[in-house]
N, C-alpha and C positions, 0 to 999 in steps of 0.2 A: 563595407570591409578595409578590418586594417591590415596593415603591408606593417611588415618585415624595418627596425628601420636603417638595412641592412639593403630593400628590399628599393629601388630605384623607379623599378618603370611608374610615368606614367603618361596616361592615356589621356588626349585634348580632350576636356570635354568643356560644348561651348557654357556651360553656365561658370562656368569657376570648377576651380576647385576645394575643396575643403582643409582647409589650417589646422582640422585637430586630425584628421586621422592624416595624408598626401605630406607631413611634412618634407619627410624627407626623399620625398617626389620633388618637391617646390624646391624644393634647395638645390635639385638636381639639372629639375629646369631654364632655373637660372643660365646656373654655369653651361649648358649644353646653351644658348644660346649670347653667350657672352666668349669670348677670347680670352683673360693674360689679358696681355696690355687693350685691352679697351677699356676706354672713360665708362666705371662702372657704378649708380649713386644709386643709393636705393633708399625705399623711404615708407618702413616699418607699418601700415594703417588701418586695422579691424577694429571693429565692432562693435560688439551682440548684444546692445542695451537693449531693440528691438523687440528680439528672440522672447519668443513667450519659453525659454528652461534654463528663463538667464533667472533668477527672485531671485537673490543676492548676489550676480557678478561673478560663482564660478564657472561659467563660460568664458564670460572675458578674461582670468584669473588664470585657466587655459588658454584660449587664445596670447595670450601676451605673452607664455615657456613656446606657443609649436613658435612666435614668431621671433621669438631671443633663440633656441637650437637649428633656425633654418635660416634666420642670418648667419649664425656660430660656423654653421658648415657650408656656404657661401665667403664670410668674411678670414678659412685657412685658406682657399682656394685661388681665394683674390685680394690679398694682403691690399694692395691697390684703392680699393672701394673707399667709396664716403659715404657713411652712413649720416642721412641723418634724425634732424623727430623735432612732430605738429603738433608746434606752446601753441593750447589757448593763453588767453588772454590769465587766465587764474589762473596757471602754473608757472610757478618759483621753480627755477634750476640755478644752481650751482651752477660756475664755467668756471673753472683752472685758470689761471693767468697766463699758461701754456695753451688753451685751448682759446683762448678767448684770441696771443698771434698769430694761432694758426688760419682763425678764422678769416686777419685781419688779413695777413699774408695773402692767403688766394683769396680774397673779392680783389686786393690791387693786383696779383697778377692771370682774372679774370683775363678770355678771351676780347680783343679788339670788342668782337661782332653784339659783345656781354653787353657792354658800356655804349653799345651806338642805342641800344634796345635800349633801357633806358631813357639816355636820354629821348630821345625821337620817342616816347610814349610819357614823356613830361617825368620822371621816376615811377609810375604807375606795372612795369612788365622788370622782375629784374631784380629787384629792390630789397637786401641784406630788409632782415625783422629785430 
């Protein structure tokens, strides 16, 4: 079922949601689960390479656009949210100096429990990549 972009009714399905057809509902669900004062970290991950209908990556492209629209909708309502991106060793990303400075500042200002966890796990947990 395709919903209108303004229809944000989301019925919980134990099998998960469909990013391609339920983007507005997923965005609204995220907003409903959080408060503006909550710390919100978003890591969008979706991949359809094993999907039979994804012969030329068309589904991956549609997923990327859908995730982007979900993020836009959530970030408009939760401007303090932190958007993360998973990178692989084969991905090269250009990082603006202001983003690098901001990341270093957030690392310095992270909660003490994160620093302790990092130390107790000998640098295996909560380590910047």
